[in-house]
N, C-alpha and C positions, 0 to 999 in steps of 0.2 A: 705747797701741798695742793694737789689737784683733785683728790677724792672728795666725794660728797659726804662721807661719814667722818665725823670729828674723831680725832685720835683720843685714846684713853690712857689713863695712868697705868703703867705696867709695873706691878709690884714685883720687886726682886728680893728673893729670900735665899738664905743659905743655912746649912745645918748649924752653923755657929751663931746665927743671928737669933738670939733668944730674948732680947729686950722687948717687952710688951708695951703697947701703947698705954699711956696714962693721960689724965687730964692736963698734966703739966708738961707733956712732951711738946717742945717747940717745933714748928714747921717752917721750912725755908724752901722757896723756889729759886733756882739758879738757872737763868738762861745762858746759853753758850757753855753749858756745864760739861760738854763732852770732851773738852780739851783746854789746854792753856790755863790761864788764871781761873776760869770757871771750874775746870776739873779740880784744881787745887783747893778752891773754896769748898766744893762739894765734899771732898775727902776730909778736910779739916773740920767742917761742920759735923760730918758724920762721927768723927772721933770725939766730938764734944757732946754727943748725945742728941743732936738735932735730927729730926726726920727730914730728909733731903729729897726734893723733887728735882731730879736731874733733867733739865729740858734743853734740847738741842735739835737743830735741823738734821743733824746726823744721828738718826735713831740708834744705829749700832754703837756709836760713841757714847750716847747717853746710857744705853743698857750696860756697856762695859764698865762705866764709872759707877753706876748704881750697884752692879754686882760686886765691885771691889769694896764698896762701903758695907754691903751685906756680909761679905766674907770676913770683914773686920768687926763683926757683931754690931753693925750699925743698922739703921733703918733707911731704906731708900726706894724710890719709885722712878721709873724712866718715862719720859714723855717726848714724843717727836713733835716739834713745833717750828713753824716759820714765823718769826717775830714780826716780819713785815706785813703779816695778815692780822688785822685787828680782831676778827672773830675767833681766830685760833688762840690768840693770847688771852682773850677774855674767857674762852672755854677752859684754858689751862688753869687760870686763877679760880674760876668758879668751881671747877671740878675738884681742885685741891681743897678748897674750903668745904665743899660738900662732903668730901671723903673724910677729912680729918677735923672739921669743926673750927678751924682757926688758921690764920696765916700770920706768922711772927716776922718773917723776913722775905723780902723780894729783892733779889740781886739781879738787876737788869744789866747783864754782862755781855750779851751777844754783840758781835761787831764784825765788820768786814772792811777791807781796804781796796780801793782802786786808785792807784797813783798815776800821775802824769801831769805834764804841763797843761795849764788851763786852756791853751790854744788847741789842745788835742782832745780834751774831755767833752763828751756830748751831754746833752740833757739826760739821756738814759743812764750814763755813768753816775751823774750826780744823784739822780733819783734812786738808783740802786743802793748807794751808800746811805743816803738820808733815810730811806725806807727802813733800813735795819738799825743804823746807829742813832738816829734821832726818833723816828716815829715808832720803832720797835720798843724803845724805852717809854715813850709817851703812852703807848697802848697798855704796857704793863702798869704804869702809874694810874691811868684812868680806871683800870679794872680793880687794882688792889687798894687804892687810896680810900674810896668810899667804904669798903669792907673793913679796913683797919680803923677808920673813923667810927664806925658803928660798934666795933668790938672794944674800942678805947685804947688800943695799943698796936704796935707794929713799926717796922723799920724798913724803909725803901732805900736801897743802895744802888746808885747808878754809876756804872763804870764809865768815867770820862777818860781823861788822859792828861799827861803833863803838857801836851800841845794845846790844851785849853787855855794856856797862859802865854803862849808864844805863837808867832807866825810859823807856818810850815809849808813853804812853797813846794810845789810838786805833789802835795798831799792835801789840797784845799778842801775837797768834799769831807774828808775825815776830820780835818781841823775845824771846819764849820760846824759839824755835828757836835764835836766835843766842846767847843765854846758854848753852843746852845744849851748843852746839858748842865753847865754850871748855873746859868740863869734859871733854868727850869727847876733844878734841885733846890737852890737857895730860896726861890720864891715859894715853892710848895712847902719847904721846911718851915717857913714862918707861918704859913696858913695852917699847917698841921699841929702847931704847938699846943693849942687849946684842946685839940682832939686826942692828944696822946700819940700822934703819929710822928715819927722821926724820919728825916730824909738826909742822906749824906751823898756826896759825890766822891768817888774813889778816883784818884788821878795818878796812876802809876807812870813812872818814867820808863827807863829801858829795862824791860823784863824779857827773859829768854822764853818766848813762845813762838808758835808757828803762824801767827796772824798775818805777817807780811809775806812769808813764804807761800801761804795759801791765797794771798791776794792777787790782784791783777795789776799789770803795769802797761800803760798805754804809751807807745812810741818813746820808750826810755829803756836804756840797757838794764835788764832785770838785775844783773849782778851788782849794780851800783845803786839800785833804788831801795835803799833801806833794808836790804836783806842781810841776814847774819849779823855781823858786827860792824858793817861798813859805816853806818851813820854814827855809831857810838865812837868810832875812832875819829871820824871827820869832825865831830863836835868836841873832841878833846876830853871826853869823859873817861873815867876809869875803865880799864879793859874788862873787868869782871862785871857781867850783867847780873842783876838779881834773878833768882830762879822764881818760877811760878809759886812754889811752895812758900818761899820767903814772902812774896808779895801777898799771898792769901793771909798769912799771919799778921802782916802789917795792917791790911784792910780790916780784919776782924778785931784787931786791937783798937783801931780808930772807931769802929762801930760800937764797941763796948764803951768807949769814952764819949759816944755821941758827937763826934767831931763833924762839923758841917762839910769841910773839905779835907780829904785824906790824901795829901800830896807827898810823894816819896819817889826815890830815896832823898837823903839829905842834900846831895849834890844838886838835885833838881830845885829844891827850895832855895838854895844859894843862887842858882842860875836865874831863877825868877826875880830875885831881888836885884841882881845885876842888870837884868833886862829893863826893869822899871826905872833904874837910875840912868842907864846908857842905852836907850832904845835904838838910836841911830847907829851907834857902833855895832851893837849885836845884830841889828837888822842887816847892816852891810855885810857882815860875815856870813849870816845865814843865806843872803841872796847870792853871794859869791859861791858858796858851797853848792847851792842848788844848781846854778848854771853849769858848774863843773861836772856834777854828777849826771845832769840831764844831757850833757854834750850838745847843748843848744845855745845859740846866741840870743841876745835880746832884740835882734832885728825882727820887725814884723814879718810874718809869713805871707808875702804877696805872691801871686803867680810867677813873678819875675825871679824871686829868690828861693822858691821852693826847691829842696833837694829831691833827689829821686826817692829817698826813703820817706820824706814828708808827703810827696805826691802819691805814694802808694797807700797811704793810710786813709 
């Protein structure tokens, strides 16, 4: 966002939305709420009577989701935010609390993907992913945690990923950020216990969303770079991927139970156990799969063995 004026909450109403605010109405912010798991979380929270702040860099997407909540007699506001900008995230949290007097949930869900072999990724590629997937979450926590501590309640839910427990070659920036979110979430969870602040990390496995289709691929055939169901089949997982709606319900069930890590589906939990017992075996399979999908050898890319495609990048 380049404008000098900070964005404001856009209240979305509909004729059917008759529920009035009350002191007991819970308030939730969901970043990345304009699509995918974030959208599903917003809609499900709205159905449960929570006032939802749908925050997304795609303002039209945020307004669309907020309107859908309002049309279903829920309460929602839309907010355009770039989570890589700390002042914007802080303003989002502060304006929400100023408008509604409380913040019960913060779902740090926004995320992006830039895939590619580490030899091809630049510092800028890394920075773009970490700015959103790690620092965007950190900015939200830094803004919300003190407020929740003062009010004596609140739950921060950080969307990590199943790859937080596995290596993910070809997707190292994303994997790095998700690993970091586990340490961040669990550390702050223990700090917040005496303050009444809860923190959880949601770690979905293969969910049918558009995050990878909307991501960038560097020097790798896009059709094989974790798009659609390619990776699901390569990993030997069941063909049916979980829908975003199903994922949202699992996450909210874990939040209600105050689980520190919400790892799903069951197949991912099983794979995690296998990896911890046989790391070399699973690591070899993952490495082989990565080289096959990347269409790249392990040979160092020196001037003598650069291909025409490599030289052009």
